[in-house]
C-alpha positions as a Markdown table, in Angstrom:
| # | Residue | x | y | z |
|---|---|---|---|---|
| 1 | Met | 0.0 | 0.0 | 0.0 |
| 2 | Arg | 2.9 | 2.3 | 0.2 |
| 3 | Gly | 3.1 | 3.0 | -3.5 |
| 4 | Thr | -0.6 | 4.0 | -3.9 |
| 5 | Asn | -0.5 | 6.9 | -1.5 |
| 6 | Arg | 2.5 | 8.7 | -2.9 |
| 7 | Lys | 2.8 | 12.6 | -3.0 |
| 8 | Gly | 5.4 | 14.8 | -4.7 |
| 9 | Phe | 7.8 | 14.2 | -7.5 |
| 10 | Thr | 10.6 | 11.7 | -7.9 |
| 11 | Ile | 14.2 | 12.9 | -8.4 |
| 12 | Thr | 14.1 | 11.6 | -12.0 |
| 13 | Glu | 11.1 | 13.7 | -12.9 |
| 14 | Leu | 12.8 | 16.8 | -11.4 |
| 15 | Ile | 16.0 | 16.2 | -13.4 |
| 16 | Ile | 14.1 | 15.7 | -16.6 |
| 17 | Thr | 12.2 | 18.9 | -16.0 |
| 18 | Met | 15.4 | 20.8 | -15.3 |
| 19 | Ala | 17.0 | 19.5 | -18.4 |
| 20 | Ile | 14.0 | 20.6 | -20.5 |
| 21 | Ile | 14.2 | 24.1 | -19.0 |
| 22 | Gly | 17.9 | 24.3 | -19.6 |
| 23 | Ile | 17.6 | 23.3 | -23.3 |
| 24 | Leu | 14.8 | 25.8 | -23.9 |
| 25 | Ser | 16.8 | 28.5 | -22.1 |
| 26 | Ala | 19.8 | 27.8 | -24.3 |
| 27 | Ile | 17.7 | 28.3 | -27.4 |
| 28 | Val | 15.5 | 31.3 | -26.3 |
| 29 | Ile | 18.0 | 33.6 | -24.5 |
| 30 | Pro | 20.4 | 34.0 | -27.5 |
| 31 | Met | 17.4 | 34.7 | -29.8 |
| 32 | Tyr | 16.1 | 37.3 | -27.3 |
| 33 | Thr | 19.5 | 39.0 | -27.0 |
| 34 | Asn | 19.9 | 39.2 | -30.8 |
| 35 | His | 16.4 | 40.6 | -31.1 |
| 36 | Ile | 17.2 | 43.4 | -28.6 |
| 37 | Arg | 20.5 | 44.1 | -30.3 |
| 38 | Arg | 18.8 | 44.5 | -33.7 |
| 39 | Ala | 16.1 | 46.8 | -32.1 |
| 40 | Arg | 18.8 | 49.0 | -30.6 |
| 41 | Arg | 20.6 | 49.1 | -33.9 |
| 42 | Ser | 17.4 | 50.3 | -35.6 |
| 43 | Asp | 17.6 | 53.5 | -33.4 |
| 44 | Ala | 20.9 | 54.3 | -35.0 |
| 45 | Lys | 19.5 | 53.6 | -38.5 |
| 46 | Val | 16.7 | 56.0 | -37.9 |
| 47 | Ala | 19.1 | 58.6 | -36.5 |
| 48 | Leu | 21.4 | 58.3 | -39.6 |
| 49 | Glu | 18.4 | 58.7 | -41.9 |
| 50 | Asn | 17.5 | 61.8 | -40.0 |
| 51 | Val | 21.0 | 63.2 | -40.3 |
| 52 | Arg | 20.9 | 62.6 | -44.0 |
| 53 | Ala | 17.6 | 64.5 | -44.2 |
| 54 | Met | 19.1 | 67.4 | -42.2 |
| 55 | Glu | 22.1 | 67.4 | -44.5 |
| 56 | Glu | 19.9 | 67.6 | -47.5 |
| 57 | Gln | 17.9 | 70.5 | -46.0 |
| 58 | Phe | 21.2 | 72.3 | -45.2 |
| 59 | Arg | 22.4 | 71.7 | -48.8 |
| 60 | Ala | 19.1 | 73.0 | -50.3 |
| 61 | Glu | 19.5 | 76.2 | -48.4 |
| 62 | Asn | 23.3 | 76.7 | -48.6 |
| 63 | Gly | 24.4 | 74.9 | -51.7 |
| 64 | Ser | 26.8 | 72.4 | -50.0 |
| 65 | Tyr | 26.9 | 69.9 | -47.2 |
| 66 | Thr | 28.4 | 70.6 | -43.8 |
| 67 | Phe | 30.6 | 68.6 | -41.4 |
| 68 | Asn | 29.6 | 70.8 | -38.5 |
| 69 | Pro | 26.6 | 69.5 | -36.5 |
| 70 | Gln | 26.2 | 73.1 | -35.1 |
| 71 | Asp | 25.0 | 74.0 | -38.7 |
| 72 | Leu | 22.3 | 71.3 | -38.4 |
| 73 | Val | 20.8 | 72.4 | -35.0 |
| 74 | Ser | 18.0 | 74.4 | -36.8 |
| 75 | Phe | 17.1 | 71.3 | -38.8 |
| 76 | Gly | 16.8 | 69.0 | -35.7 |
| 77 | Trp | 20.2 | 68.1 | -34.5 |
| 78 | Pro | 20.1 | 67.7 | -30.7 |
| 79 | Ser | 21.3 | 70.7 | -28.8 |
| 80 | Asn | 21.6 | 72.1 | -25.3 |
| 81 | Gly | 21.1 | 75.9 | -25.1 |
| 82 | Gly | 21.6 | 76.2 | -28.9 |
| 83 | Asn | 24.9 | 74.3 | -28.9 |
| 84 | Ala | 25.1 | 71.0 | -30.7 |
| 85 | Ile | 25.6 | 68.0 | -28.5 |
| 86 | Asp | 26.4 | 64.4 | -29.4 |
| 87 | Tyr | 23.5 | 62.6 | -31.1 |
| 88 | Asn | 22.9 | 59.6 | -28.9 |
| 89 | Pro | 20.3 | 57.3 | -30.5 |
| 90 | Gly | 20.0 | 54.4 | -28.1 |
| 91 | Asp | 23.3 | 52.5 | -27.6 |
| 92 | Tyr | 25.0 | 54.4 | -30.4 |
| 93 | Thr | 26.5 | 57.9 | -30.8 |
| 94 | Ile | 27.0 | 60.3 | -33.6 |
| 95 | Pro | 29.6 | 62.6 | -32.0 |
| 96 | Val | 29.7 | 66.3 | -32.7 |
| 97 | Ala | 33.5 | 66.0 | -33.3 |
| 98 | Gly | 34.1 | 63.6 | -36.2 |
| 99 | Gly | 30.6 | 62.1 | -36.6 |
| 100 | Ile | 30.2 | 63.7 | -40.0 |
| 101 | Ala | 32.8 | 64.0 | -42.7 |
| 102 | Ala | 31.7 | 66.4 | -45.5 |
| 103 | Asp | 32.7 | 68.5 | -48.5 |
| 104 | Ala | 30.8 | 70.5 | -51.0 |
| 105 | Ser | 29.7 | 67.4 | -52.9 |
| 106 | Gly | 28.9 | 64.9 | -50.2 |
| 107 | Phe | 29.0 | 63.6 | -46.6 |
| 108 | Ile | 29.3 | 60.5 | -44.6 |
| 109 | Ala | 27.7 | 60.3 | -41.2 |
| 110 | Thr | 28.8 | 57.5 | -38.8 |
| 111 | Ala | 27.1 | 56.0 | -35.8 |
| 112 | Thr | 29.4 | 54.0 | -33.4 |
| 113 | Pro | 28.4 | 51.9 | -30.4 |
| 114 | Arg | 28.8 | 53.8 | -27.2 |
| 115 | Ala | 31.3 | 52.3 | -24.8 |
| 116 | Gly | 29.9 | 50.1 | -22.1 |
| 117 | Thr | 26.6 | 49.2 | -23.9 |
| 118 | Arg | 25.6 | 45.8 | -25.2 |
| 119 | Gln | 26.2 | 47.1 | -28.7 |
| 120 | Asp | 29.8 | 47.8 | -27.8 |
| 121 | Arg | 30.4 | 44.3 | -26.4 |
| 122 | Thr | 33.5 | 45.1 | -24.4 |
| 123 | Asp | 32.8 | 41.8 | -22.5 |
| 124 | Gly | 34.8 | 39.9 | -25.1 |
| 125 | Gly | 31.9 | 39.1 | -27.4 |
| 126 | Ala | 31.7 | 40.0 | -31.1 |
| 127 | Ala | 31.6 | 43.8 | -31.5 |
| 128 | Asn | 28.4 | 45.1 | -33.1 |
| 129 | Gly | 30.2 | 47.5 | -35.4 |
| 130 | Trp | 29.5 | 51.0 | -36.7 |
| 131 | Leu | 26.9 | 52.1 | -39.2 |
| 132 | Ala | 27.3 | 54.8 | -41.8 |
| 133 | Ile | 25.3 | 56.6 | -44.5 |
| 134 | Asp | 26.4 | 58.9 | -47.2 |
| 135 | Ala | 24.8 | 61.7 | -49.3 |
| 136 | Asp | 23.7 | 59.2 | -52.0 |
| 137 | Gly | 22.0 | 57.0 | -49.4 |
| 138 | Asn | 24.7 | 54.3 | -49.6 |
| 139 | Lys | 24.7 | 52.4 | -46.3 |
| 140 | Thr | 27.8 | 50.6 | -44.9 |
| 141 | Ser | 28.6 | 49.0 | -41.7 |
| 142 | Gly | 31.5 | 47.5 | -39.7 |
| 143 | Gly | 31.7 | 44.0 | -38.5 |
| 144 | Ala | 31.3 | 40.6 | -40.1 |
| 145 | Asp | 27.8 | 41.1 | -41.6 |
| 146 | Asp | 25.7 | 43.9 | -43.1 |
| 147 | Lys | 24.1 | 45.7 | -40.1 |
| 148 | Trp | 21.6 | 47.5 | -42.4 |
| 149 | Lys | 19.7 | 44.3 | -43.3 |
């Protein structure tokens, strides 16, 4: 009669349950992390498209592109008291100094992962890489794969 009045789980049932949870975690956690990384990257993509639009507005009014974000403040570049500040979309930055390279015929704006963020991956993981856009709308990125896809 001992076996008919049993309560609880056996150790075997608990081990099987833990193994199933471990396998599911090994699959789901990396997928979630990659999804978050792509979502944060989209913030930088939108910001770079905005910078391109600002540059085009500046060129329409002045006849050339600018490398100076201070010139773009009136078109939407972030500022503090009228002074241009680094454009920080999510885990990326488009710095005031060096974030835009330009001449009369074109420009390249670059967003780089901010230090200490998951996009930067200073923990030894694969770096996420930079994103860039030019006056013709050509999109490039650093790292092993195309970050614009």
